[in-house]
SEFIZA-3560 file (N, C-alpha, C; in Angstrom, 3 decimals):
REM SEFIZA-3560
<numar><xx>65.437</xx><yy>107.085</yy><zz>49.579</zz><atom>N</atom></numar>
<numar><xx>65.047</xx><yy>107.146</yy><zz>48.188</zz><atom>CA</atom></numar>
<numar><xx>63.828</xx><yy>108.057</yy><zz>48.066</zz><atom>C</atom></numar>
<numar><xx>63.915</xx><yy>109.044</yy><zz>47.246</zz><atom>N</atom></numar>
<numar><xx>62.795</xx><yy>109.963</yy><zz>47.053</zz><atom>CA</atom></numar>
<numar><xx>61.969</xx><yy>109.524</yy><zz>45.855</zz><atom>C</atom></numar>
<numar><xx>60.656</xx><yy>109.566</yy><zz>46.027</zz><atom>N</atom></numar>
<numar><xx>59.748</xx><yy>109.178</yy><zz>44.968</zz><atom>CA</atom></numar>
<numar><xx>59.375</xx><yy>110.387</yy><zz>44.115</zz><atom>C</atom></numar>
<numar><xx>58.772</xx><yy>110.132</yy><zz>42.980</zz><atom>N</atom></numar>
<numar><xx>58.465</xx><yy>111.177</yy><zz>41.996</zz><atom>CA</atom></numar>
<numar><xx>57.594</xx><yy>112.293</yy><zz>42.570</zz><atom>C</atom></numar>
<numar><xx>56.702</xx><yy>111.983</yy><zz>43.486</zz><atom>N</atom></numar>
<numar><xx>55.796</xx><yy>112.993</yy><zz>44.010</zz><atom>CA</atom></numar>
<numar><xx>56.503</xx><yy>113.973</yy><zz>44.950</zz><atom>C</atom></numar>
<numar><xx>57.724</xx><yy>113.690</yy><zz>45.360</zz><atom>N</atom></numar>
<numar><xx>58.451</xx><yy>114.554</yy><zz>46.299</zz><atom>CA</atom></numar>
<numar><xx>58.509</xx><yy>116.001</yy><zz>45.807</zz><atom>C</atom></numar>
<numar><xx>58.794</xx><yy>116.192</yy><zz>44.533</zz><atom>N</atom></numar>
<numar><xx>58.921</xx><yy>117.540</yy><zz>43.980</zz><atom>CA</atom></numar>
<numar><xx>57.607</xx><yy>118.317</yy><zz>44.005</zz><atom>C</atom></numar>
<numar><xx>56.482</xx><yy>117.615</yy><zz>44.097</zz><atom>N</atom></numar>
<numar><xx>55.183</xx><yy>118.286</yy><zz>44.146</zz><atom>CA</atom></numar>
<numar><xx>54.780</xx><yy>118.669</yy><zz>45.569</zz><atom>C</atom></numar>
<numar><xx>55.526</xx><yy>118.221</yy><zz>46.558</zz><atom>N</atom></numar>
<numar><xx>55.205</xx><yy>118.533</yy><zz>47.949</zz><atom>CA</atom></numar>
<numar><xx>55.598</xx><yy>119.968</yy><zz>48.285</zz><atom>C</atom></numar>
<numar><xx>54.872</xx><yy>120.541</yy><zz>49.234</zz><atom>N</atom></numar>
<numar><xx>55.228</xx><yy>121.874</yy><zz>49.721</zz><atom>CA</atom></numar>
<numar><xx>56.558</xx><yy>121.764</yy><zz>50.473</zz><atom>C</atom></numar>
<numar><xx>57.250</xx><yy>122.887</yy><zz>50.661</zz><atom>N</atom></numar>
<numar><xx>58.517</xx><yy>122.832</yy><zz>51.413</zz><atom>CA</atom></numar>
<numar><xx>58.367</xx><yy>122.214</yy><zz>52.803</zz><atom>C</atom></numar>
<numar><xx>57.263</xx><yy>122.496</yy><zz>53.496</zz><atom>N</atom></numar>
<numar><xx>57.083</xx><yy>121.911</yy><zz>54.833</zz><atom>CA</atom></numar>
<numar><xx>56.875</xx><yy>120.398</yy><zz>54.750</zz><atom>C</atom></numar>
<numar><xx>56.140</xx><yy>119.940</yy><zz>53.741</zz><atom>N</atom></numar>
<numar><xx>55.941</xx><yy>118.496</yy><zz>53.557</zz><atom>CA</atom></numar>
<numar><xx>57.246</xx><yy>117.818</yy><zz>53.134</zz><atom>C</atom></numar>
<numar><xx>58.058</xx><yy>118.508</yy><zz>52.336</zz><atom>N</atom></numar>
<numar><xx>59.364</xx><yy>117.953</yy><zz>51.962</zz><atom>CA</atom></numar>
<numar><xx>60.235</xx><yy>117.783</yy><zz>53.196</zz><atom>C</atom></numar>
<numar><xx>60.157</xx><yy>118.727</yy><zz>54.121</zz><atom>N</atom></numar>
<numar><xx>60.917</xx><yy>118.627</yy><zz>55.362</zz><atom>CA</atom></numar>
<numar><xx>60.464</xx><yy>117.420</yy><zz>56.178</zz><atom>C</atom></numar>
<numar><xx>59.150</xx><yy>117.225</yy><zz>56.281</zz><atom>N</atom></numar>
<numar><xx>58.609</xx><yy>116.065</yy><zz>56.991</zz><atom>CA</atom></numar>
<numar><xx>59.068</xx><yy>114.780</yy><zz>56.311</zz><atom>C</atom></numar>
<numar><xx>59.031</xx><yy>114.750</yy><zz>54.991</zz><atom>N</atom></numar>
<numar><xx>59.455</xx><yy>113.590</yy><zz>54.214</zz><atom>CA</atom></numar>
<numar><xx>60.907</xx><yy>113.261</yy><zz>54.536</zz><atom>C</atom></numar>
<numar><xx>61.783</xx><yy>114.284</yy><zz>54.495</zz><atom>N</atom></numar>
<numar><xx>63.205</xx><yy>114.057</yy><zz>54.763</zz><atom>CA</atom></numar>
<numar><xx>63.423</xx><yy>113.573</yy><zz>56.194</zz><atom>C</atom></numar>
<numar><xx>62.693</xx><yy>114.170</yy><zz>57.146</zz><atom>N</atom></numar>
<numar><xx>62.819</xx><yy>113.734</yy><zz>58.544</zz><atom>CA</atom></numar>
<numar><xx>62.408</xx><yy>112.280</yy><zz>58.711</zz><atom>C</atom></numar>
<numar><xx>61.287</xx><yy>111.902</yy><zz>58.101</zz><atom>N</atom></numar>
<numar><xx>60.828</xx><yy>110.517</yy><zz>58.247</zz><atom>CA</atom></numar>
<numar><xx>61.727</xx><yy>109.552</yy><zz>57.480</zz><atom>C</atom></numar>
<numar><xx>62.291</xx><yy>110.019</yy><zz>56.374</zz><atom>N</atom></numar>
<numar><xx>63.200</xx><yy>109.179</yy><zz>55.599</zz><atom>CA</atom></numar>
<numar><xx>64.489</xx><yy>108.898</yy><zz>56.371</zz><atom>C</atom></numar>
<numar><xx>64.842</xx><yy>109.793</yy><zz>57.289</zz><atom>N</atom></numar>
<numar><xx>66.068</xx><yy>109.635</yy><zz>58.070</zz><atom>CA</atom></numar>
<numar><xx>65.904</xx><yy>108.660</yy><zz>59.237</zz><atom>C</atom></numar>
<numar><xx>64.676</xx><yy>108.276</yy><zz>59.536</zz><atom>N</atom></numar>
<numar><xx>64.442</xx><yy>107.343</yy><zz>60.643</zz><atom>CA</atom></numar>
<numar><xx>64.956</xx><yy>105.960</yy><zz>60.242</zz><atom>C</atom></numar>
<numar><xx>65.894</xx><yy>105.449</yy><zz>61.011</zz><atom>N</atom></numar>
<numar><xx>66.471</xx><yy>104.140</yy><zz>60.713</zz><atom>CA</atom></numar>
<numar><xx>65.832</xx><yy>103.029</yy><zz>61.521</zz><atom>C</atom></numar>
<numar><xx>65.383</xx><yy>103.363</yy><zz>62.735</zz><atom>N</atom></numar>
<numar><xx>64.791</xx><yy>102.363</yy><zz>63.620</zz><atom>CA</atom></numar>
<numar><xx>63.536</xx><yy>102.954</yy><zz>64.237</zz><atom>C</atom></numar>
<numar><xx>62.483</xx><yy>102.185</yy><zz>64.231</zz><atom>N</atom></numar>
<numar><xx>61.239</xx><yy>102.585</yy><zz>64.877</zz><atom>CA</atom></numar>
<numar><xx>60.972</xx><yy>101.580</yy><zz>65.983</zz><atom>C</atom></numar>
<numar><xx>61.145</xx><yy>102.028</yy><zz>67.209</zz><atom>N</atom></numar>
<numar><xx>60.914</xx><yy>101.143</yy><zz>68.342</zz><atom>CA</atom></numar>
<numar><xx>59.414</xx><yy>100.920</yy><zz>68.510</zz><atom>C</atom></numar>
<numar><xx>59.013</xx><yy>99.671</yy><zz>68.458</zz><atom>N</atom></numar>
<numar><xx>57.596</xx><yy>99.347</yy><zz>68.622</zz><atom>CA</atom></numar>
<numar><xx>57.255</xx><yy>99.273</yy><zz>70.101</zz><atom>C</atom></numar>
<numar><xx>56.035</xx><yy>99.645</yy><zz>70.441</zz><atom>N</atom></numar>
<numar><xx>55.620</xx><yy>99.524</yy><zz>71.839</zz><atom>CA</atom></numar>
<numar><xx>55.645</xx><yy>98.059</yy><zz>72.271</zz><atom>C</atom></numar>
<numar><xx>55.959</xx><yy>97.839</yy><zz>73.528</zz><atom>N</atom></numar>
<numar><xx>55.942</xx><yy>96.479</yy><zz>74.071</zz><atom>CA</atom></numar>
<numar><xx>54.540</xx><yy>95.912</yy><zz>73.894</zz><atom>C</atom></numar>
<numar><xx>54.451</xx><yy>94.720</yy><zz>73.392</zz><atom>N</atom></numar>
<numar><xx>53.163</xx><yy>94.074</yy><zz>73.201</zz><atom>CA</atom></numar>
<numar><xx>52.533</xx><yy>94.316</yy><zz>71.846</zz><atom>C</atom></numar>
<numar><xx>53.189</xx><yy>95.075</yy><zz>70.993</zz><atom>N</atom></numar>
<numar><xx>52.637</xx><yy>95.328</yy><zz>69.657</zz><atom>CA</atom></numar>
<numar><xx>52.808</xx><yy>94.074</yy><zz>68.809</zz><atom>C</atom></numar>
<numar><xx>51.701</xx><yy>93.501</yy><zz>68.412</zz><atom>N</atom></numar>
<numar><xx>51.726</xx><yy>92.278</yy><zz>67.605</zz><atom>CA</atom></numar>
<numar><xx>51.338</xx><yy>92.671</yy><zz>66.187</zz><atom>C</atom></numar>
<numar><xx>52.339</xx><yy>92.989</yy><zz>65.381</zz><atom>N</atom></numar>
<numar><xx>52.074</xx><yy>93.503</yy><zz>64.047</zz><atom>CA</atom></numar>
<numar><xx>52.730</xx><yy>92.691</yy><zz>62.934</zz><atom>C</atom></numar>
<numar><xx>53.413</xx><yy>91.619</yy><zz>63.288</zz><atom>N</atom></numar>
<numar><xx>54.127</xx><yy>90.840</yy><zz>62.262</zz><atom>CA</atom></numar>
<numar><xx>53.173</xx><yy>90.326</yy><zz>61.182</zz><atom>C</atom></numar>
<numar><xx>52.018</xx><yy>89.812</yy><zz>61.575</zz><atom>N</atom></numar>
<numar><xx>51.090</xx><yy>89.240</yy><zz>60.587</zz><atom>CA</atom></numar>
<numar><xx>50.573</xx><yy>90.291</yy><zz>59.596</zz><atom>C</atom></numar>
<numar><xx>50.015</xx><yy>91.421</yy><zz>60.068</zz><atom>N</atom></numar>
<numar><xx>49.529</xx><yy>92.386</yy><zz>59.080</zz><atom>CA</atom></numar>
<numar><xx>50.649</xx><yy>93.023</yy><zz>58.257</zz><atom>C</atom></numar>
<numar><xx>51.817</xx><yy>93.248</yy><zz>58.861</zz><atom>N</atom></numar>
<numar><xx>52.923</xx><yy>93.840</yy><zz>58.094</zz><atom>CA</atom></numar>
<numar><xx>53.403</xx><yy>92.864</yy><zz>57.027</zz><atom>C</atom></numar>
<numar><xx>53.509</xx><yy>91.597</yy><zz>57.373</zz><atom>N</atom></numar>
<numar><xx>53.882</xx><yy>90.588</yy><zz>56.383</zz><atom>CA</atom></numar>
<numar><xx>52.860</xx><yy>90.477</yy><zz>55.270</zz><atom>C</atom></numar>
<numar><xx>51.589</xx><yy>90.585</yy><zz>55.641</zz><atom>N</atom></numar>
<numar><xx>50.520</xx><yy>90.512</yy><zz>54.645</zz><atom>CA</atom></numar>
<numar><xx>50.558</xx><yy>91.720</yy><zz>53.708</zz><atom>C</atom></numar>
<numar><xx>50.916</xx><yy>92.893</yy><zz>54.232</zz><atom>N</atom></numar>
<numar><xx>51.033</xx><yy>94.082</yy><zz>53.385</zz><atom>CA</atom></numar>
<numar><xx>52.064</xx><yy>93.831</yy><zz>52.297</zz><atom>C</atom></numar>
<numar><xx>53.214</xx><yy>93.290</yy><zz>52.677</zz><atom>N</atom></numar>
<numar><xx>54.265</xx><yy>93.006</yy><zz>51.698</zz><atom>CA</atom></numar>
<numar><xx>53.775</xx><yy>92.011</yy><zz>50.648</zz><atom>C</atom></numar>
<numar><xx>53.096</xx><yy>90.977</yy><zz>51.082</zz><atom>N</atom></numar>
<numar><xx>52.581</xx><yy>89.968</yy><zz>50.161</zz><atom>CA</atom></numar>
<numar><xx>51.581</xx><yy>90.565</yy><zz>49.181</zz><atom>C</atom></numar>
<numar><xx>50.645</xx><yy>91.356</yy><zz>49.690</zz><atom>N</atom></numar>
<numar><xx>49.610</xx><yy>91.964</yy><zz>48.852</zz><atom>CA</atom></numar>
<numar><xx>50.232</xx><yy>92.938</yy><zz>47.858</zz><atom>C</atom></numar>
<numar><xx>51.211</xx><yy>93.712</yy><zz>48.319</zz><atom>N</atom></numar>
<numar><xx>51.852</xx><yy>94.681</yy><zz>47.422</zz><atom>CA</atom></numar>
<numar><xx>52.556</xx><yy>93.993</yy><zz>46.263</zz><atom>C</atom></numar>
<numar><xx>53.163</xx><yy>92.855</yy><zz>46.519</zz><atom>N</atom></numar>
<numar><xx>53.830</xx><yy>92.128</yy><zz>45.444</zz><atom>CA</atom></numar>
<numar><xx>52.837</xx><yy>91.490</yy><zz>44.481</zz><atom>C</atom></numar>
<numar><xx>51.628</xx><yy>91.197</yy><zz>44.958</zz><atom>N</atom></numar>
<numar><xx>50.623</xx><yy>90.546</yy><zz>44.114</zz><atom>CA</atom></numar>
<numar><xx>50.106</xx><yy>91.493</yy><zz>43.029</zz><atom>C</atom></numar>
<numar><xx>49.955</xx><yy>92.777</yy><zz>43.349</zz><atom>N</atom></numar>
<numar><xx>49.496</xx><yy>93.785</yy><zz>42.397</zz><atom>CA</atom></numar>
<numar><xx>48.219</xx><yy>93.376</yy><zz>41.654</zz><atom>C</atom></numar>
<numar><xx>47.193</xx><yy>93.040</yy><zz>42.401</zz><atom>N</atom></numar>
<numar><xx>45.908</xx><yy>92.695</yy><zz>41.793</zz><atom>CA</atom></numar>
<numar><xx>44.977</xx><yy>93.903</yy><zz>41.857</zz><atom>C</atom></numar>
<numar><xx>43.797</xx><yy>93.749</yy><zz>41.293</zz><atom>N</atom></numar>
<numar><xx>42.818</xx><yy>94.836</yy><zz>41.278</zz><atom>CA</atom></numar>
<numar><xx>42.385</xx><yy>95.215</yy><zz>42.693</zz><atom>C</atom></numar>
<numar><xx>42.427</xx><yy>94.264</yy><zz>43.615</zz><atom>N</atom></numar>
<numar><xx>41.986</xx><yy>94.535</yy><zz>44.982</zz><atom>CA</atom></numar>
<numar><xx>43.140</xx><yy>94.926</yy><zz>45.905</zz><atom>C</atom></numar>
<numar><xx>44.324</xx><yy>95.155</yy><zz>45.342</zz><atom>N</atom></numar>
<numar><xx>45.503</xx><yy>95.463</yy><zz>46.163</zz><atom>CA</atom></numar>
<numar><xx>45.288</xx><yy>96.677</yy><zz>47.050</zz><atom>C</atom></numar>
<numar><xx>44.786</xx><yy>97.777</yy><zz>46.492</zz><atom>N</atom></numar>
<numar><xx>44.648</xx><yy>99.005</yy><zz>47.266</zz><atom>CA</atom></numar>
<numar><xx>43.755</xx><yy>98.808</yy><zz>48.483</zz><atom>C</atom></numar>
<numar><xx>42.605</xx><yy>98.207</yy><zz>48.300</zz><atom>N</atom></numar>
<numar><xx>41.684</xx><yy>97.974</yy><zz>49.410</zz><atom>CA</atom></numar>
<numar><xx>42.288</xx><yy>97.086</yy><zz>50.480</zz><atom>C</atom></numar>
<numar><xx>42.988</xx><yy>96.056</yy><zz>50.053</zz><atom>N</atom></numar>
<numar><xx>43.618</xx><yy>95.151</yy><zz>51.009</zz><atom>CA</atom></numar>
<numar><xx>44.707</xx><yy>95.865</yy><zz>51.798</zz><atom>C</atom></numar>
<numar><xx>45.510</xx><yy>96.669</yy><zz>51.121</zz><atom>N</atom></numar>
<numar><xx>46.577</xx><yy>97.401</yy><zz>51.806</zz><atom>CA</atom></numar>
<numar><xx>45.980</xx><yy>98.400</yy><zz>52.799</zz><atom>C</atom></numar>
<numar><xx>44.904</xx><yy>99.081</yy><zz>52.415</zz><atom>N</atom></numar>
<numar><xx>44.251</xx><yy>100.027</yy><zz>53.322</zz><atom>CA</atom></numar>
<numar><xx>43.769</xx><yy>99.299</yy><zz>54.576</zz><atom>C</atom></numar>
<numar><xx>43.117</xx><yy>98.160</yy><zz>54.418</zz><atom>N</atom></numar>
<numar><xx>42.616</xx><yy>97.397</yy><zz>55.570</zz><atom>CA</atom></numar>
<numar><xx>43.765</xx><yy>96.921</yy><zz>56.457</zz><atom>C</atom></numar>
<numar><xx>44.825</xx><yy>96.406</yy><zz>55.841</zz><atom>N</atom></numar>
<numar><xx>45.954</xx><yy>95.897</yy><zz>56.616</zz><atom>CA</atom></numar>
<numar><xx>46.700</xx><yy>97.022</yy><zz>57.336</zz><atom>C</atom></numar>
<numar><xx>46.836</xx><yy>98.171</yy><zz>56.698</zz><atom>N</atom></numar>
<numar><xx>47.480</xx><yy>99.313</yy><zz>57.350</zz><atom>CA</atom></numar>
<numar><xx>46.643</xx><yy>99.797</yy><zz>58.528</zz><atom>C</atom></numar>
<numar><xx>45.330</xx><yy>99.796</yy><zz>58.350</zz><atom>N</atom></numar>
<numar><xx>44.438</xx><yy>100.188</yy><zz>59.437</zz><atom>CA</atom></numar>
<numar><xx>44.578</xx><yy>99.221</yy><zz>60.607</zz><atom>C</atom></numar>
<numar><xx>44.626</xx><yy>97.929</yy><zz>60.314</zz><atom>N</atom></numar>
<numar><xx>44.789</xx><yy>96.910</yy><zz>61.344</zz><atom>CA</atom></numar>
<numar><xx>46.116</xx><yy>97.118</yy><zz>62.078</zz><atom>C</atom></numar>
<numar><xx>47.175</xx><yy>97.383</yy><zz>61.331</zz><atom>N</atom></numar>
<numar><xx>48.491</xx><yy>97.604</yy><zz>61.932</zz><atom>CA</atom></numar>
<numar><xx>48.462</xx><yy>98.830</yy><zz>62.834</zz><atom>C</atom></numar>
<numar><xx>47.871</xx><yy>99.919</yy><zz>62.339</zz><atom>N</atom></numar>
<numar><xx>47.769</xx><yy>101.140</yy><zz>63.138</zz><atom>CA</atom></numar>
<numar><xx>46.984</xx><yy>100.937</yy><zz>64.422</zz><atom>C</atom></numar>
<numar><xx>45.888</xx><yy>100.208</yy><zz>64.342</zz><atom>N</atom></numar>
<numar><xx>45.080</xx><yy>99.928</yy><zz>65.533</zz><atom>CA</atom></numar>
<numar><xx>45.872</xx><yy>99.118</yy><zz>66.558</zz><atom>C</atom></numar>
<numar><xx>46.606</xx><yy>98.121</yy><zz>66.086</zz><atom>N</atom></numar>
<numar><xx>47.405</xx><yy>97.307</yy><zz>67.004</zz><atom>CA</atom></numar>
<numar><xx>48.516</xx><yy>98.124</yy><zz>67.657</zz><atom>C</atom></numar>
<numar><xx>49.157</xx><yy>98.980</yy><zz>66.885</zz><atom>N</atom></numar>
<numar><xx>50.205</xx><yy>99.834</yy><zz>67.448</zz><atom>CA</atom></numar>
<numar><xx>49.616</xx><yy>100.806</yy><zz>68.463</zz><atom>C</atom></numar>
<numar><xx>48.456</xx><yy>101.357</yy><zz>68.146</zz><atom>N</atom></numar>
<numar><xx>47.802</xx><yy>102.301</yy><zz>69.041</zz><atom>CA</atom></numar>
<numar><xx>47.423</xx><yy>101.639</yy><zz>70.355</zz><atom>C</atom></numar>
<numar><xx>46.842</xx><yy>100.453</yy><zz>70.273</zz><atom>N</atom></numar>
<numar><xx>46.468</xx><yy>99.729</yy><zz>71.496</zz><atom>CA</atom></numar>
<numar><xx>47.699</xx><yy>99.409</yy><zz>72.335</zz><atom>C</atom></numar>
<numar><xx>48.781</xx><yy>98.994</yy><zz>71.686</zz><atom>N</atom></numar>
<numar><xx>50.000</xx><yy>98.640</yy><zz>72.418</zz><atom>CA</atom></numar>
<numar><xx>50.646</xx><yy>99.872</yy><zz>73.050</zz><atom>C</atom></numar>
<numar><xx>50.563</xx><yy>101.019</yy><zz>72.385</zz><atom>N</atom></numar>
<numar><xx>51.180</xx><yy>102.237</yy><zz>72.901</zz><atom>CA</atom></numar>
<numar><xx>50.415</xx><yy>102.786</yy><zz>74.099</zz><atom>C</atom></numar>
<numar><xx>49.122</xx><yy>102.550</yy><zz>74.122</zz><atom>N</atom></numar>
<numar><xx>48.314</xx><yy>102.963</yy><zz>75.262</zz><atom>CA</atom></numar>
<numar><xx>47.840</xx><yy>104.404</yy><zz>75.183</zz><atom>C</atom></numar>
<numar><xx>47.112</xx><yy>104.838</yy><zz>76.226</zz><atom>N</atom></numar>
<numar><xx>46.554</xx><yy>106.180</yy><zz>76.255</zz><atom>CA</atom></numar>
<numar><xx>47.659</xx><yy>107.249</yy><zz>76.219</zz><atom>C</atom></numar>
<numar><xx>47.370</xx><yy>108.328</yy><zz>75.548</zz><atom>N</atom></numar>
<numar><xx>48.318</xx><yy>109.432</yy><zz>75.492</zz><atom>CA</atom></numar>
<numar><xx>49.302</xx><yy>109.361</yy><zz>74.339</zz><atom>C</atom></numar>
<numar><xx>49.364</xx><yy>108.227</yy><zz>73.663</zz><atom>N</atom></numar>
<numar><xx>50.276</xx><yy>108.107</yy><zz>72.522</zz><atom>CA</atom></numar>
<numar><xx>49.725</xx><yy>108.931</yy><zz>71.373</zz><atom>C</atom></numar>
<numar><xx>50.629</xx><yy>109.573</yy><zz>70.638</zz><atom>N</atom></numar>
<numar><xx>50.187</xx><yy>110.405</yy><zz>69.528</zz><atom>CA</atom></numar>
<numar><xx>50.919</xx><yy>109.983</yy><zz>68.255</zz><atom>C</atom></numar>
<numar><xx>50.203</xx><yy>110.045</yy><zz>67.173</zz><atom>N</atom></numar>
<numar><xx>50.799</xx><yy>109.761</yy><zz>65.856</zz><atom>CA</atom></numar>
<numar><xx>50.047</xx><yy>110.585</yy><zz>64.830</zz><atom>C</atom></numar>
<numar><xx>50.730</xx><yy>110.889</yy><zz>63.752</zz><atom>N</atom></numar>
<numar><xx>50.088</xx><yy>111.625</yy><zz>62.668</zz><atom>CA</atom></numar>
<numar><xx>50.567</xx><yy>111.030</yy><zz>61.360</zz><atom>C</atom></numar>
<numar><xx>49.651</xx><yy>110.791</yy><zz>60.478</zz><atom>N</atom></numar>
<numar><xx>49.997</xx><yy>110.254</yy><zz>59.154</zz><atom>CA</atom></numar>
<numar><xx>49.571</xx><yy>111.259</yy><zz>58.105</zz><atom>C</atom></numar>
<numar><xx>50.385</xx><yy>111.395</yy><zz>57.102</zz><atom>N</atom></numar>
<numar><xx>50.058</xx><yy>112.304</yy><zz>55.999</zz><atom>CA</atom></numar>
<numar><xx>49.699</xx><yy>111.490</yy><zz>54.771</zz><atom>C</atom></numar>
<numar><xx>48.645</xx><yy>111.910</yy><zz>54.110</zz><atom>N</atom></numar>
<numar><xx>48.233</xx><yy>111.244</yy><zz>52.886</zz><atom>CA</atom></numar>
<numar><xx>49.200</xx><yy>111.599</yy><zz>51.770</zz><atom>C</atom></numar>
<numar><xx>49.519</xx><yy>110.632</yy><zz>50.945</zz><atom>N</atom></numar>
<numar><xx>50.416</xx><yy>110.854</yy><zz>49.824</zz><atom>CA</atom></numar>
<numar><xx>49.685</xx><yy>110.480</yy><zz>48.557</zz><atom>C</atom></numar>
<numar><xx>49.815</xx><yy>111.299</yy><zz>47.554</zz><atom>N</atom></numar>
<numar><xx>49.197</xx><yy>110.910</yy><zz>46.297</zz><atom>CA</atom></numar>
<numar><xx>48.537</xx><yy>111.994</yy><zz>45.552</zz><atom>C</atom></numar>
//
């Protein structure tokens, strides 16, 4: 599903978007304990309160840190800001 901002992306960003949209399964590193923060992200997003954005940012950061620790040294990831 493409969101409204897709048309405003550069062609290279649109390509990245399509590639990431095609990912059906993301294998988590062994030992990645992310169920709690991921579940909390869903809960906070449904709440839609004034503090939603800050809470989602903190929970996403927590999730990223846990994934990074589980993946170990040498793991690489890149996130693109949307908005």
